[in-house]
C-alpha positions in Angstrom: -25.1 0.7 2.7 -22.8 2.8 0.7 -19.5 0.9 0.3 -16.2 3.0 1.2 -13.7 3.6 -1.7 -10.5 2.1 -1.0 -7.4 2.1 -3.1 -4.4 -0.4 -2.7 -1.4 1.3 -4.4 1.5 -0.9 -4.8 5.0 0.5 -6.0 8.1 -1.2 -7.6 8.8 -4.8 -7.8 5.4 -6.0 -6.0 4.1 -7.2 -9.2 6.6 -9.8 -8.7 4.9 -11.1 -5.4 4.6 -14.9 -5.8 7.7 -15.3 -7.6 10.2 -12.9 -6.0 12.0 -13.9 -3.0 9.3 -16.2 -1.7 11.2 -16.7 1.5 10.6 -13.0 2.4 7.3 -12.2 0.2 5.4 -15.6 0.2 4.5 -17.6 -2.9 0.9 -15.9 -3.4 0.5 -13.2 -6.3 -1.3 -10.3 -5.3 -3.8 -10.6 -7.4 -4.8 -13.9 -5.8 -4.8 -12.3 -2.5 -6.8 -9.4 -3.9 -9.7 -11.6 -4.8 -9.6 -12.8 -1.1 -9.7 -9.3 0.2 -12.5 -8.1 -2.2 -14.5 -11.3 -0.9 -14.0 -10.7 2.7 -14.7 -6.9 2.5 -17.4 -7.2 -0.2 -20.0 -5.4 1.9 -18.1 -2.5 3.3 -15.4 -1.6 0.7 -15.1 -1.2 -3.0 -11.5 -1.7 -3.5 -9.4 -0.6 -6.3 -5.8 -1.8 -7.1 -3.1 -0.1 -8.9 0.7 -1.0 -9.1 3.6 0.6 -11.1 7.2 0.4 -10.8 7.3 4.3 -11.9 7.3 7.2 -9.4 5.4 9.2 -11.7 2.6 7.1 -12.1 2.3 6.5 -8.2 2.2 10.0 -7.8 -0.3 10.6 -10.4 -2.7 8.0 -8.7 -2.6 9.6 -5.5 -3.7 13.0 -7.1 -6.2 11.1 -8.9 -8.2 9.5 -6.0 -6.5 11.6 -3.5 -9.6 13.9 -2.8 -12.3 11.6 -3.4 -11.7 8.1 -1.9 -12.1 7.2 1.8 -8.8 5.7 2.1 -5.5 4.4 0.4 -3.1 1.5 1.5 0.2 2.4 0.1 3.2 0.1 -0.4 5.8 2.3 -2.0 8.4 -0.6 -2.2 11.9 0.7 -2.4 10.5 4.3 -2.9 9.6 4.4 0.8 13.1 5.2 1.6 13.9 7.3 -1.4 11.2 9.4 -2.8 10.5 12.8 -1.4 8.2 13.5 -4.4 5.8 10.4 -3.2 5.9 11.7 0.5 4.8 15.3 -1.0 2.0 13.8 -2.8 0.8 11.8 0.3 1.0 14.9 2.1 -1.0 17.0 -0.4 -3.9 15.0 -0.6 -7.0 14.9 1.8 -7.5 11.2 1.6 -6.2 9.1 4.6 -3.0 7.1 3.5 -1.7 3.7 5.6 1.8 2.8 4.8 2.1 -1.2 4.4 5.1 -3.1 4.1 5.1 -7.1 3.9 8.4 -7.6 5.4 9.7 -6.3 8.5 11.7 -3.5 7.0 13.3 -2.6 10.5 14.9 -6.3 10.7 16.4 -5.8 7.0 19.2 -3.5 5.7 19.7 -0.4 7.7 18.5 1.9 4.8 15.0 0.4 5.0 14.6 1.6 8.4 13.9 5.4 7.3 10.6 6.2 5.6 10.1 9.6 4.0 6.3 8.5 3.9 5.5 7.7 7.4 5.3 11.1 9.0 2.3 11.9 6.2 0.5 8.7 6.8 -2.4 7.8 9.0 -0.5 4.8 10.3 2.1 2.3 9.5 1.9 -1.6 9.1 5.1 -3.7 8.6 6.1 -7.2 9.0 2.7 -9.1 9.0 3.0 -10.4 5.1 0.2 -10.0 2.9 -2.0 -10.1 6.0 -1.0 -6.2 6.6 -3.1 -5.2 3.9 -6.1 -6.9 5.4 -5.1 -5.1 8.7 -5.1 -1.8 7.1 -8.4 -2.3 5.7 -9.9 -2.9 8.8 -9.2 0.6 9.8 -11.5 2.0 7.0 -14.4 -0.4 7.9 
């Protein structure tokens, strides 16, 4: 069985998971959670991970894998609500993208209710904590 190549792409401040606002984001680092995901999906998916606080690096990564991978889970963090450039990158690639948010963005500040990315994504998962990434991976199995 050939494993599908999937990228999990996290944006700004998500490198601080485990320490940043644990009442919203929990106490687990993303790297700890990633180990669990890789083990759970080891037979079906080859999961690559990339995180950047820089908009251009996120766009470059989308361009790099967006024509060869079978799926991308994208949590663009605050860029979700501000970056037309990342939205354009998502619409320019062939690989399906699922937008993921750890918190329920609609239950937070009003500006978080708008996403420039959503219209270009295969689907959106919000408010299920880190488990949202797992739910997104199931859509590529």
